[in-house]
Structure formats: C-alpha cells, structure tokens
N, CA, C and O atoms as a Maestro MAE file, in Angstrom:
{
 s_m_m2io_version
 :::
 2.0.0
}

f_m_ct {
 s_m_title
 :::
 protein
 m_atom[304] {
  # First column is atom index #
  i_m_mmod_type
  r_m_x_coord
  r_m_y_coord
  r_m_z_coord
  i_m_residue_number
  s_m_chain_name
  s_m_pdb_residue_name
  s_m_pdb_atom_name
  i_m_atomic_number
  :::
  1 25 7.225 44.796 -70.787 1 A "UNK " " N  " 7
  2 3 6.640 44.433 -70.144 1 A "UNK " " CA " 6
  3 2 5.309 43.355 -69.638 1 A "UNK " " C  " 6
  4 15 4.212 43.912 -69.648 1 A "UNK " " O  " 8
  5 25 5.313 42.365 -69.346 2 A "UNK " " N  " 7
  6 3 4.330 41.957 -69.309 2 A "UNK " " CA " 6
  7 2 2.646 41.910 -68.507 2 A "UNK " " C  " 6
  8 15 2.741 41.652 -67.307 2 A "UNK " " O  " 8
  9 25 1.618 42.057 -68.856 3 A "UNK " " N  " 7
  10 3 0.600 42.827 -68.067 3 A "UNK " " CA " 6
  11 2 0.279 41.039 -67.300 3 A "UNK " " C  " 6
  12 15 0.302 39.841 -67.583 3 A "UNK " " O  " 8
  13 25 -0.044 42.150 -66.024 4 A "UNK " " N  " 7
  14 3 -0.517 40.611 -64.888 4 A "UNK " " CA " 6
  15 2 -1.679 39.542 -65.235 4 A "UNK " " C  " 6
  16 15 -2.808 40.034 -65.212 4 A "UNK " " O  " 8
  17 25 -1.635 38.737 -65.422 5 A "UNK " " N  " 7
  18 3 -3.357 37.835 -65.949 5 A "UNK " " CA " 6
  19 2 -3.804 38.448 -64.673 5 A "UNK " " C  " 6
  20 15 -3.179 38.865 -63.698 5 A "UNK " " O  " 8
  21 25 -5.244 38.371 -65.004 6 A "UNK " " N  " 7
  22 3 -7.389 38.804 -63.933 6 A "UNK " " CA " 6
  23 2 -7.340 37.384 -65.155 6 A "UNK " " C  " 6
  24 15 -6.816 36.858 -66.137 6 A "UNK " " O  " 8
  25 25 -8.558 37.358 -63.901 7 A "UNK " " N  " 7
  26 3 -9.770 36.359 -64.292 7 A "UNK " " CA " 6
  27 2 -10.164 36.772 -63.194 7 A "UNK " " C  " 6
  28 15 -9.661 37.092 -62.117 7 A "UNK " " O  " 8
  29 25 -11.947 36.668 -64.006 8 A "UNK " " N  " 7
  30 3 -13.203 36.994 -63.570 8 A "UNK " " CA " 6
  31 2 -13.801 35.555 -63.133 8 A "UNK " " C  " 6
  32 15 -14.320 35.074 -64.141 8 A "UNK " " O  " 8
  33 25 -13.936 34.668 -62.026 9 A "UNK " " N  " 7
  34 3 -15.167 33.129 -61.492 9 A "UNK " " CA " 6
  35 2 -16.445 34.150 -61.175 9 A "UNK " " C  " 6
  36 15 -16.623 35.151 -60.481 9 A "UNK " " O  " 8
  37 25 -17.501 33.044 -62.388 10 A "UNK " " N  " 7
  38 3 -18.960 33.456 -62.370 10 A "UNK " " CA " 6
  39 2 -19.337 32.695 -62.152 10 A "UNK " " C  " 6
  40 15 -18.862 31.863 -62.925 10 A "UNK " " O  " 8
  41 25 -20.463 31.929 -61.082 11 A "UNK " " N  " 7
  42 3 -20.239 30.108 -60.967 11 A "UNK " " CA " 6
  43 2 -20.714 30.390 -59.918 11 A "UNK " " C  " 6
  44 15 -21.289 31.432 -59.604 11 A "UNK " " O  " 8
  45 25 -20.478 29.369 -59.233 12 A "UNK " " N  " 7
  46 3 -21.507 28.490 -58.197 12 A "UNK " " CA " 6
  47 2 -21.123 29.058 -56.837 12 A "UNK " " C  " 6
  48 15 -19.982 29.522 -56.823 12 A "UNK " " O  " 8
  49 25 -21.894 29.149 -55.522 13 A "UNK " " N  " 7
  50 3 -21.046 29.931 -54.574 13 A "UNK " " CA " 6
  51 2 -21.978 28.872 -53.398 13 A "UNK " " C  " 6
  52 15 -23.164 28.657 -53.150 13 A "UNK " " O  " 8
  53 25 -20.654 28.411 -52.901 14 A "UNK " " N  " 7
  54 3 -21.684 27.507 -51.681 14 A "UNK " " CA " 6
  55 2 -20.350 27.157 -50.670 14 A "UNK " " C  " 6
  56 15 -19.154 27.424 -50.788 14 A "UNK " " O  " 8
  57 25 -21.374 26.200 -49.286 15 A "UNK " " N  " 7
  58 3 -20.435 26.536 -48.355 15 A "UNK " " CA " 6
  59 2 -19.974 24.669 -48.608 15 A "UNK " " C  " 6
  60 15 -20.893 23.967 -49.029 15 A "UNK " " O  " 8
  61 25 -18.837 24.099 -48.389 16 A "UNK " " N  " 7
  62 3 -18.317 22.372 -48.474 16 A "UNK " " CA " 6
  63 2 -18.973 22.604 -47.195 16 A "UNK " " C  " 6
  64 15 -19.296 23.660 -46.651 16 A "UNK " " O  " 8
  65 25 -19.152 20.895 -46.682 17 A "UNK " " N  " 7
  66 3 -19.347 20.414 -45.410 17 A "UNK " " CA " 6
  67 2 -17.822 19.115 -45.704 17 A "UNK " " C  " 6
  68 15 -17.652 18.238 -46.551 17 A "UNK " " O  " 8
  69 25 -17.087 19.539 -44.680 18 A "UNK " " N  " 7
  70 3 -16.024 18.385 -45.323 18 A "UNK " " CA " 6
  71 2 -16.094 17.700 -43.255 18 A "UNK " " C  " 6
  72 15 -16.448 18.188 -42.182 18 A "UNK " " O  " 8
  73 25 -15.493 16.315 -43.757 19 A "UNK " " N  " 7
  74 3 -16.316 15.394 -42.806 19 A "UNK " " CA " 6
  75 2 -14.816 14.738 -42.651 19 A "UNK " " C  " 6
  76 15 -13.953 14.827 -43.524 19 A "UNK " " O  " 8
  77 25 -14.670 14.138 -41.530 20 A "UNK " " N  " 7
  78 3 -13.133 13.050 -40.863 20 A "UNK " " CA " 6
  79 2 -14.228 12.462 -40.174 20 A "UNK " " C  " 6
  80 15 -15.096 12.734 -39.343 20 A "UNK " " O  " 8
  81 25 -13.670 11.239 -41.113 21 A "UNK " " N  " 7
  82 3 -13.845 9.985 -40.489 21 A "UNK " " CA " 6
  83 2 -12.711 8.476 -40.839 21 A "UNK " " C  " 6
  84 15 -12.226 8.171 -41.929 21 A "UNK " " O  " 8
  85 25 -12.578 7.893 -39.760 22 A "UNK " " N  " 7
  86 3 -11.384 7.363 -39.511 22 A "UNK " " CA " 6
  87 2 -11.705 6.057 -40.835 22 A "UNK " " C  " 6
  88 15 -10.927 5.212 -41.277 22 A "UNK " " O  " 8
  89 25 -12.564 6.221 -41.047 23 A "UNK " " N  " 7
  90 3 -12.343 4.602 -42.196 23 A "UNK " " CA " 6
  91 2 -14.306 5.022 -42.755 23 A "UNK " " C  " 6
  92 15 -15.404 5.170 -42.218 23 A "UNK " " O  " 8
  93 25 -13.764 5.044 -43.954 24 A "UNK " " N  " 7
  94 3 -15.488 4.542 -45.054 24 A "UNK " " CA " 6
  95 2 -16.264 3.214 -44.147 24 A "UNK " " C  " 6
  96 15 -15.763 2.109 -43.941 24 A "UNK " " O  " 8
  97 25 -17.704 3.729 -43.666 25 A "UNK " " N  " 7
  98 3 -17.863 2.791 -43.901 25 A "UNK " " CA " 6
  99 2 -18.854 1.479 -44.802 25 A "UNK " " C  " 6
  100 15 -19.387 1.642 -45.900 25 A "UNK " " O  " 8
  101 25 -18.871 0.769 -44.333 26 A "UNK " " N  " 7
  102 3 -19.206 -0.620 -45.576 26 A "UNK " " CA " 6
  103 2 -20.079 -0.894 -46.054 26 A "UNK " " C  " 6
  104 15 -20.866 -1.242 -45.173 26 A "UNK " " O  " 8
  105 25 -20.849 -1.043 -47.703 27 A "UNK " " N  " 7
  106 3 -22.299 -0.995 -47.775 27 A "UNK " " CA " 6
  107 2 -23.251 -0.699 -46.852 27 A "UNK " " C  " 6
  108 15 -23.008 -1.466 -45.921 27 A "UNK " " O  " 8
  109 25 -24.269 0.018 -46.542 28 A "UNK " " N  " 7
  110 3 -25.406 -0.139 -46.398 28 A "UNK " " CA " 6
  111 2 -24.916 -0.458 -44.680 28 A "UNK " " C  " 6
  112 15 -25.481 -1.332 -44.022 28 A "UNK " " O  " 8
  113 25 -23.913 0.308 -44.178 29 A "UNK " " N  " 7
  114 3 -23.208 0.283 -42.939 29 A "UNK " " CA " 6
  115 2 -23.662 1.304 -42.514 29 A "UNK " " C  " 6
  116 15 -24.691 1.752 -43.019 29 A "UNK " " O  " 8
  117 25 -22.886 2.106 -41.237 30 A "UNK " " N  " 7
  118 3 -22.946 3.327 -40.850 30 A "UNK " " CA " 6
  119 2 -21.322 3.333 -40.587 30 A "UNK " " C  " 6
  120 15 -20.522 2.405 -40.475 30 A "UNK " " O  " 8
  121 25 -21.149 4.927 -40.527 31 A "UNK " " N  " 7
  122 3 -20.165 5.149 -39.586 31 A "UNK " " CA " 6
  123 2 -19.699 6.048 -38.627 31 A "UNK " " C  " 6
  124 15 -20.485 6.933 -38.289 31 A "UNK " " O  " 8
  125 25 -18.862 6.022 -38.239 32 A "UNK " " N  " 7
  126 3 -18.717 7.185 -36.979 32 A "UNK " " CA " 6
  127 2 -18.148 8.948 -37.570 32 A "UNK " " C  " 6
  128 15 -17.103 8.856 -38.215 32 A "UNK " " O  " 8
  129 25 -18.631 10.302 -37.446 33 A "UNK " " N  " 7
  130 3 -18.089 11.492 -38.055 33 A "UNK " " CA " 6
  131 2 -17.517 12.253 -37.035 33 A "UNK " " C  " 6
  132 15 -18.109 13.050 -36.306 33 A "UNK " " O  " 8
  133 25 -15.602 11.783 -37.016 34 A "UNK " " N  " 7
  134 3 -14.900 12.470 -35.875 34 A "UNK " " CA " 6
  135 2 -15.281 14.214 -35.860 34 A "UNK " " C  " 6
  136 15 -15.676 14.765 -34.833 34 A "UNK " " O  " 8
  137 25 -15.163 14.655 -36.650 35 A "UNK " " N  " 7
  138 3 -15.254 16.211 -36.599 35 A "UNK " " CA " 6
  139 2 -15.756 16.748 -38.308 35 A "UNK " " C  " 6
  140 15 -15.633 16.015 -39.289 35 A "UNK " " O  " 8
  141 25 -16.381 18.314 -38.357 36 A "UNK " " N  " 7
  142 3 -17.155 18.506 -39.810 36 A "UNK " " CA " 6
  143 2 -16.792 19.857 -39.723 36 A "UNK " " C  " 6
  144 15 -16.783 20.359 -38.600 36 A "UNK " " O  " 8
  145 25 -16.447 20.641 -40.837 37 A "UNK " " N  " 7
  146 3 -16.062 22.188 -40.757 37 A "UNK " " CA " 6
  147 2 -17.200 21.881 -41.870 37 A "UNK " " C  " 6
  148 15 -17.816 20.955 -42.398 37 A "UNK " " O  " 8
  149 25 -17.038 23.487 -41.866 38 A "UNK " " N  " 7
  150 3 -17.985 24.671 -43.796 38 A "UNK " " CA " 6
  151 2 -16.819 25.231 -43.863 38 A "UNK " " C  " 6
  152 15 -16.243 25.615 -42.845 38 A "UNK " " O  " 8
  153 25 -16.375 25.339 -44.918 39 A "UNK " " N  " 7
  154 3 -15.245 26.316 -45.482 39 A "UNK " " CA " 6
  155 2 -16.042 27.140 -47.215 39 A "UNK " " C  " 6
  156 15 -16.691 26.587 -48.103 39 A "UNK " " O  " 8
  157 25 -15.688 28.299 -47.098 40 A "UNK " " N  " 7
  158 3 -15.990 28.238 -48.255 40 A "UNK " " CA " 6
  159 2 -15.934 28.147 -49.607 40 A "UNK " " C  " 6
  160 15 -14.940 28.813 -49.898 40 A "UNK " " O  " 8
  161 25 -16.661 27.491 -51.142 41 A "UNK " " N  " 7
  162 3 -16.665 26.686 -51.827 41 A "UNK " " CA " 6
  163 2 -17.087 26.864 -52.641 41 A "UNK " " C  " 6
  164 15 -17.534 27.983 -52.893 41 A "UNK " " O  " 8
  165 25 -17.181 25.627 -53.660 42 A "UNK " " N  " 7
  166 3 -18.675 25.700 -54.790 42 A "UNK " " CA " 6
  167 2 -17.522 26.107 -56.205 42 A "UNK " " C  " 6
  168 15 -16.523 26.824 -56.254 42 A "UNK " " O  " 8
  169 25 -17.946 25.606 -56.825 43 A "UNK " " N  " 7
  170 3 -16.323 25.321 -58.393 43 A "UNK " " CA " 6
  171 2 -15.740 26.710 -58.657 43 A "UNK " " C  " 6
  172 15 -14.519 26.864 -58.630 43 A "UNK " " O  " 8
  173 25 -16.512 27.654 -58.895 44 A "UNK " " N  " 7
  174 3 -15.825 29.188 -59.362 44 A "UNK " " CA " 6
  175 2 -14.783 29.534 -58.190 44 A "UNK " " C  " 6
  176 15 -13.573 29.731 -58.300 44 A "UNK " " O  " 8
  177 25 -15.825 29.562 -56.689 45 A "UNK " " N  " 7
  178 3 -14.565 30.250 -54.956 45 A "UNK " " CA " 6
  179 2 -13.574 29.410 -55.403 45 A "UNK " " C  " 6
  180 15 -12.445 29.898 -55.465 45 A "UNK " " O  " 8
  181 25 -13.781 27.822 -55.853 46 A "UNK " " N  " 7
  182 3 -12.501 28.067 -54.743 46 A "UNK " " CA " 6
  183 2 -11.796 27.230 -56.874 46 A "UNK " " C  " 6
  184 15 -11.309 26.105 -56.765 46 A "UNK " " O  " 8
  185 25 -11.815 27.699 -58.111 47 A "UNK " " N  " 7
  186 3 -11.440 28.355 -59.101 47 A "UNK " " CA " 6
  187 2 -10.503 28.958 -58.859 47 A "UNK " " C  " 6
  188 15 -9.371 28.668 -59.247 47 A "UNK " " O  " 8
  189 25 -11.019 30.581 -57.687 48 A "UNK " " N  " 7
  190 3 -10.409 31.643 -58.093 48 A "UNK " " CA " 6
  191 2 -9.109 31.103 -57.197 48 A "UNK " " C  " 6
  192 15 -7.938 31.450 -57.350 48 A "UNK " " O  " 8
  193 25 -9.626 30.177 -56.240 49 A "UNK " " N  " 7
  194 3 -8.300 30.872 -54.817 49 A "UNK " " CA " 6
  195 2 -7.362 29.322 -55.249 49 A "UNK " " C  " 6
  196 15 -6.564 28.958 -54.385 49 A "UNK " " O  " 8
  197 25 -7.440 28.648 -56.249 50 A "UNK " " N  " 7
  198 3 -6.231 28.005 -56.613 50 A "UNK " " CA " 6
  199 2 -6.036 28.753 -57.675 50 A "UNK " " C  " 6
  200 15 -4.806 28.766 -57.723 50 A "UNK " " O  " 8
  201 25 -6.409 29.387 -58.563 51 A "UNK " " N  " 7
  202 3 -5.404 30.882 -58.883 51 A "UNK " " CA " 6
  203 2 -4.736 31.247 -58.762 51 A "UNK " " C  " 6
  204 15 -3.632 31.270 -59.305 51 A "UNK " " O  " 8
  205 25 -5.294 31.798 -57.763 52 A "UNK " " N  " 7
  206 3 -5.293 33.180 -57.353 52 A "UNK " " CA " 6
  207 2 -3.262 32.588 -55.768 52 A "UNK " " C  " 6
  208 15 -2.441 33.193 -55.078 52 A "UNK " " O  " 8
  209 25 -3.587 31.271 -56.104 53 A "UNK " " N  " 7
  210 3 -2.377 30.661 -55.418 53 A "UNK " " CA " 6
  211 2 -0.770 30.725 -56.407 53 A "UNK " " C  " 6
  212 15 0.356 30.395 -56.035 53 A "UNK " " O  " 8
  213 25 -1.178 31.223 -57.620 54 A "UNK " " N  " 7
  214 3 -0.178 30.657 -58.826 54 A "UNK " " CA " 6
  215 2 -0.271 32.257 -59.146 54 A "UNK " " C  " 6
  216 15 -0.191 32.583 -60.331 54 A "UNK " " O  " 8
  217 25 -0.461 33.423 -58.007 55 A "UNK " " N  " 7
  218 3 -0.157 35.063 -57.817 55 A "UNK " " CA " 6
  219 2 -0.856 35.055 -59.247 55 A "UNK " " C  " 6
  220 15 -0.028 35.094 -60.158 55 A "UNK " " O  " 8
  221 25 -2.278 35.012 -59.689 56 A "UNK " " N  " 7
  222 3 -2.988 35.410 -60.394 56 A "UNK " " CA " 6
  223 2 -4.239 36.199 -59.830 56 A "UNK " " C  " 6
  224 15 -5.000 35.762 -58.968 56 A "UNK " " O  " 8
  225 25 -4.340 37.540 -60.509 57 A "UNK " " N  " 7
  226 3 -5.619 38.417 -59.420 57 A "UNK " " CA " 6
  227 2 -6.970 37.762 -59.700 57 A "UNK " " C  " 6
  228 15 -7.320 37.985 -60.859 57 A "UNK " " O  " 8
  229 25 -7.365 37.427 -59.386 58 A "UNK " " N  " 7
  230 3 -8.382 36.713 -58.932 58 A "UNK " " CA " 6
  231 2 -10.622 37.483 -58.169 58 A "UNK " " C  " 6
  232 15 -10.890 37.385 -56.971 58 A "UNK " " O  " 8
  233 25 -11.707 38.099 -59.209 59 A "UNK " " N  " 7
  234 3 -12.609 37.773 -58.707 59 A "UNK " " CA " 6
  235 2 -13.750 37.527 -59.071 59 A "UNK " " C  " 6
  236 15 -14.271 37.426 -60.181 59 A "UNK " " O  " 8
  237 25 -14.231 37.407 -57.717 60 A "UNK " " N  " 7
  238 3 -15.102 36.104 -57.885 60 A "UNK " " CA " 6
  239 2 -16.797 37.081 -57.626 60 A "UNK " " C  " 6
  240 15 -16.983 37.994 -56.820 60 A "UNK " " O  " 8
  241 25 -17.835 36.466 -58.639 61 A "UNK " " N  " 7
  242 3 -19.247 36.723 -58.914 61 A "UNK " " CA " 6
  243 2 -20.245 35.515 -58.370 61 A "UNK " " C  " 6
  244 15 -19.688 34.441 -58.143 61 A "UNK " " O  " 8
  245 25 -21.361 35.583 -58.192 62 A "UNK " " N  " 7
  246 3 -21.870 35.062 -58.130 62 A "UNK " " CA " 6
  247 2 -23.370 35.420 -57.299 62 A "UNK " " C  " 6
  248 15 -23.636 36.601 -57.075 62 A "UNK " " O  " 8
  249 25 -24.078 34.601 -56.973 63 A "UNK " " N  " 7
  250 3 -25.335 34.705 -55.706 63 A "UNK " " CA " 6
  251 2 -24.520 33.700 -54.549 63 A "UNK " " C  " 6
  252 15 -23.970 32.603 -54.454 63 A "UNK " " O  " 8
  253 25 -24.933 35.138 -53.612 64 A "UNK " " N  " 7
  254 3 -25.171 33.787 -52.134 64 A "UNK " " CA " 6
  255 2 -26.312 34.711 -51.219 64 A "UNK " " C  " 6
  256 15 -26.445 35.900 -50.926 64 A "UNK " " O  " 8
  257 25 -26.917 33.656 -50.999 65 A "UNK " " N  " 7
  258 3 -27.839 33.250 -50.224 65 A "UNK " " CA " 6
  259 2 -27.764 33.838 -48.698 65 A "UNK " " C  " 6
  260 15 -26.796 33.688 -47.952 65 A "UNK " " O  " 8
  261 25 -28.892 34.492 -48.398 66 A "UNK " " N  " 7
  262 3 -29.382 35.603 -47.061 66 A "UNK " " CA " 6
  263 2 -30.104 33.429 -46.097 66 A "UNK " " C  " 6
  264 15 -31.271 33.132 -45.842 66 A "UNK " " O  " 8
  265 25 -29.087 32.699 -45.920 67 A "UNK " " N  " 7
  266 3 -29.401 32.106 -44.940 67 A "UNK " " CA " 6
  267 2 -28.245 32.731 -43.962 67 A "UNK " " C  " 6
  268 15 -27.748 33.857 -43.963 67 A "UNK " " O  " 8
  269 25 -27.909 31.202 -42.840 68 A "UNK " " N  " 7
  270 3 -27.040 30.856 -42.709 68 A "UNK " " CA " 6
  271 2 -25.517 30.623 -42.892 68 A "UNK " " C  " 6
  272 15 -24.553 30.929 -42.190 68 A "UNK " " O  " 8
  273 25 -25.662 29.812 -44.373 69 A "UNK " " N  " 7
  274 3 -24.332 29.843 -44.477 69 A "UNK " " CA " 6
  275 2 -24.003 30.231 -45.484 69 A "UNK " " C  " 6
  276 15 -23.065 29.781 -46.143 69 A "UNK " " O  " 8
  277 25 -25.206 31.753 -45.980 70 A "UNK " " N  " 7
  278 3 -24.680 32.379 -47.162 70 A "UNK " " CA " 6
  279 2 -23.688 34.060 -45.692 70 A "UNK " " C  " 6
  280 15 -22.528 34.463 -45.607 70 A "UNK " " O  " 8
  281 25 -24.494 34.296 -45.210 71 A "UNK " " N  " 7
  282 3 -23.356 34.423 -43.363 71 A "UNK " " CA " 6
  283 2 -22.136 34.097 -43.007 71 A "UNK " " C  " 6
  284 15 -21.338 34.846 -42.444 71 A "UNK " " O  " 8
  285 25 -21.883 32.498 -43.456 72 A "UNK " " N  " 7
  286 3 -20.553 32.080 -42.894 72 A "UNK " " CA " 6
  287 2 -20.057 32.296 -43.995 72 A "UNK " " C  " 6
  288 15 -18.837 32.389 -43.860 72 A "UNK " " O  " 8
  289 25 -20.473 32.470 -45.379 73 A "UNK " " N  " 7
  290 3 -19.620 32.198 -46.356 73 A "UNK " " CA " 6
  291 2 -19.155 33.638 -46.829 73 A "UNK " " C  " 6
  292 15 -18.098 33.750 -47.449 73 A "UNK " " O  " 8
  293 25 -19.809 34.552 -46.587 74 A "UNK " " N  " 7
  294 3 -19.216 36.160 -46.537 74 A "UNK " " CA " 6
  295 2 -18.294 36.360 -45.585 74 A "UNK " " C  " 6
  296 15 -17.412 37.160 -45.895 74 A "UNK " " O  " 8
  297 25 -18.190 35.564 -43.829 75 A "UNK " " N  " 7
  298 3 -17.028 36.023 -44.088 75 A "UNK " " CA " 6
  299 2 -16.056 35.037 -43.530 75 A "UNK " " C  " 6
  300 15 -15.371 35.259 -42.531 75 A "UNK " " O  " 8
  301 25 -16.029 33.784 -44.328 76 A "UNK " " N  " 7
  302 3 -15.305 33.185 -45.050 76 A "UNK " " CA " 6
  303 2 -13.968 33.413 -45.472 76 A "UNK " " C  " 6
  304 15 -13.423 32.625 -46.245 76 A "UNK " " O  " 8
  :::
 }
 m_bond[303] {
  # First column is bond index #
  i_m_from
  i_m_to
  i_m_order
  :::
  1 1 2 1
  2 2 3 1
  3 3 4 2
  4 3 5 1
  5 5 6 1
  6 6 7 1
  7 7 8 2
  8 7 9 1
  9 9 10 1
  10 10 11 1
  11 11 12 2
  12 11 13 1
  13 13 14 1
  14 14 15 1
  15 15 16 2
  16 15 17 1
  17 17 18 1
  18 18 19 1
  19 19 20 2
  20 19 21 1
  21 21 22 1
  22 22 23 1
  23 23 24 2
  24 23 25 1
  25 25 26 1
  26 26 27 1
  27 27 28 2
  28 27 29 1
  29 29 30 1
  30 30 31 1
  31 31 32 2
  32 31 33 1
  33 33 34 1
  34 34 35 1
  35 35 36 2
  36 35 37 1
  37 37 38 1
  38 38 39 1
  39 39 40 2
  40 39 41 1
  41 41 42 1
  42 42 43 1
  43 43 44 2
  44 43 45 1
  45 45 46 1
  46 46 47 1
  47 47 48 2
  48 47 49 1
  49 49 50 1
  50 50 51 1
  51 51 52 2
  52 51 53 1
  53 53 54 1
  54 54 55 1
  55 55 56 2
  56 55 57 1
  57 57 58 1
  58 58 59 1
  59 59 60 2
  60 59 61 1
  61 61 62 1
  62 62 63 1
  63 63 64 2
  64 63 65 1
  65 65 66 1
  66 66 67 1
  67 67 68 2
  68 67 69 1
  69 69 70 1
  70 70 71 1
  71 71 72 2
  72 71 73 1
  73 73 74 1
  74 74 75 1
  75 75 76 2
  76 75 77 1
  77 77 78 1
  78 78 79 1
  79 79 80 2
  80 79 81 1
  81 81 82 1
  82 82 83 1
  83 83 84 2
  84 83 85 1
  85 85 86 1
  86 86 87 1
  87 87 88 2
  88 87 89 1
  89 89 90 1
  90 90 91 1
  91 91 92 2
  92 91 93 1
  93 93 94 1
  94 94 95 1
  95 95 96 2
  96 95 97 1
  97 97 98 1
  98 98 99 1
  99 99 100 2
  100 99 101 1
  101 101 102 1
  102 102 103 1
  103 103 104 2
  104 103 105 1
  105 105 106 1
  106 106 107 1
  107 107 108 2
  108 107 109 1
  109 109 110 1
  110 110 111 1
  111 111 112 2
  112 111 113 1
  113 113 114 1
  114 114 115 1
  115 115 116 2
  116 115 117 1
  117 117 118 1
  118 118 119 1
  119 119 120 2
  120 119 121 1
  121 121 122 1
  122 122 123 1
  123 123 124 2
  124 123 125 1
  125 125 126 1
  126 126 127 1
  127 127 128 2
  128 127 129 1
  129 129 130 1
  130 130 131 1
  131 131 132 2
  132 131 133 1
  133 133 134 1
  134 134 135 1
  135 135 136 2
  136 135 137 1
  137 137 138 1
  138 138 139 1
  139 139 140 2
  140 139 141 1
  141 141 142 1
  142 142 143 1
  143 143 144 2
  144 143 145 1
  145 145 146 1
  146 146 147 1
  147 147 148 2
  148 147 149 1
  149 149 150 1
  150 150 151 1
  151 151 152 2
  152 151 153 1
  153 153 154 1
  154 154 155 1
  155 155 156 2
  156 155 157 1
  157 157 158 1
  158 158 159 1
  159 159 160 2
  160 159 161 1
  161 161 162 1
  162 162 163 1
  163 163 164 2
  164 163 165 1
  165 165 166 1
  166 166 167 1
  167 167 168 2
  168 167 169 1
  169 169 170 1
  170 170 171 1
  171 171 172 2
  172 171 173 1
  173 173 174 1
  174 174 175 1
  175 175 176 2
  176 175 177 1
  177 177 178 1
  178 178 179 1
  179 179 180 2
  180 179 181 1
  181 181 182 1
  182 182 183 1
  183 183 184 2
  184 183 185 1
  185 185 186 1
  186 186 187 1
  187 187 188 2
  188 187 189 1
  189 189 190 1
  190 190 191 1
  191 191 192 2
  192 191 193 1
  193 193 194 1
  194 194 195 1
  195 195 196 2
  196 195 197 1
  197 197 198 1
  198 198 199 1
  199 199 200 2
  200 199 201 1
  201 201 202 1
  202 202 203 1
  203 203 204 2
  204 203 205 1
  205 205 206 1
  206 206 207 1
  207 207 208 2
  208 207 209 1
  209 209 210 1
  210 210 211 1
  211 211 212 2
  212 211 213 1
  213 213 214 1
  214 214 215 1
  215 215 216 2
  216 215 217 1
  217 217 218 1
  218 218 219 1
  219 219 220 2
  220 219 221 1
  221 221 222 1
  222 222 223 1
  223 223 224 2
  224 223 225 1
  225 225 226 1
  226 226 227 1
  227 227 228 2
  228 227 229 1
  229 229 230 1
  230 230 231 1
  231 231 232 2
  232 231 233 1
  233 233 234 1
  234 234 235 1
  235 235 236 2
  236 235 237 1
  237 237 238 1
  238 238 239 1
  239 239 240 2
  240 239 241 1
  241 241 242 1
  242 242 243 1
  243 243 244 2
  244 243 245 1
  245 245 246 1
  246 246 247 1
  247 247 248 2
  248 247 249 1
  249 249 250 1
  250 250 251 1
  251 251 252 2
  252 251 253 1
  253 253 254 1
  254 254 255 1
  255 255 256 2
  256 255 257 1
  257 257 258 1
  258 258 259 1
  259 259 260 2
  260 259 261 1
  261 261 262 1
  262 262 263 1
  263 263 264 2
  264 263 265 1
  265 265 266 1
  266 266 267 1
  267 267 268 2
  268 267 269 1
  269 269 270 1
  270 270 271 1
  271 271 272 2
  272 271 273 1
  273 273 274 1
  274 274 275 1
  275 275 276 2
  276 275 277 1
  277 277 278 1
  278 278 279 1
  279 279 280 2
  280 279 281 1
  281 281 282 1
  282 282 283 1
  283 283 284 2
  284 283 285 1
  285 285 286 1
  286 286 287 1
  287 287 288 2
  288 287 289 1
  289 289 290 1
  290 290 291 1
  291 291 292 2
  292 291 293 1
  293 293 294 1
  294 294 295 1
  295 295 296 2
  296 295 297 1
  297 297 298 1
  298 298 299 1
  299 299 300 2
  300 299 301 1
  301 301 302 1
  302 302 303 1
  303 303 304 2
  :::
 }
}
C-alpha cells in the first residue's frame, strides 16, 4: 500500500492584497479600484494550498506578526 505524501512548508506568511479594476492605468496615469480583498498568502502558504488541492497532506510553519494582518491571517 502506498503511503500518502505529506509536505511541510516553511517560509513566507503574508496577506495578499487583491485589487480589482476595469482597466490598468496608462503609464504615469491613475486608475480606479473597484474592490479590494485581503486573503492569506505568501509563497509557503500558497504552495500548501495548491498541494492540498491535489490531495496531499500539507502543514505550514512560519512567523505571523502580532498586528491586524496577523490577526486576519489566523482567521483566514
């Protein structure tokens, strides 16, 4: 019987800021933001999520700040 793969990710833990706009601004111009979302991210966390979607058991370790973004990440 094949043993299920397990992966431990060590690395960056961050909050990704997702901005939505209808069009990108021209060079040296400005644009309008339609919406903004904060989502848990960072390279190690994103890797863990992607591998978990393939059925791999994933574990994450990293340092989370003691601030509003760290609090949001823990809730995420």
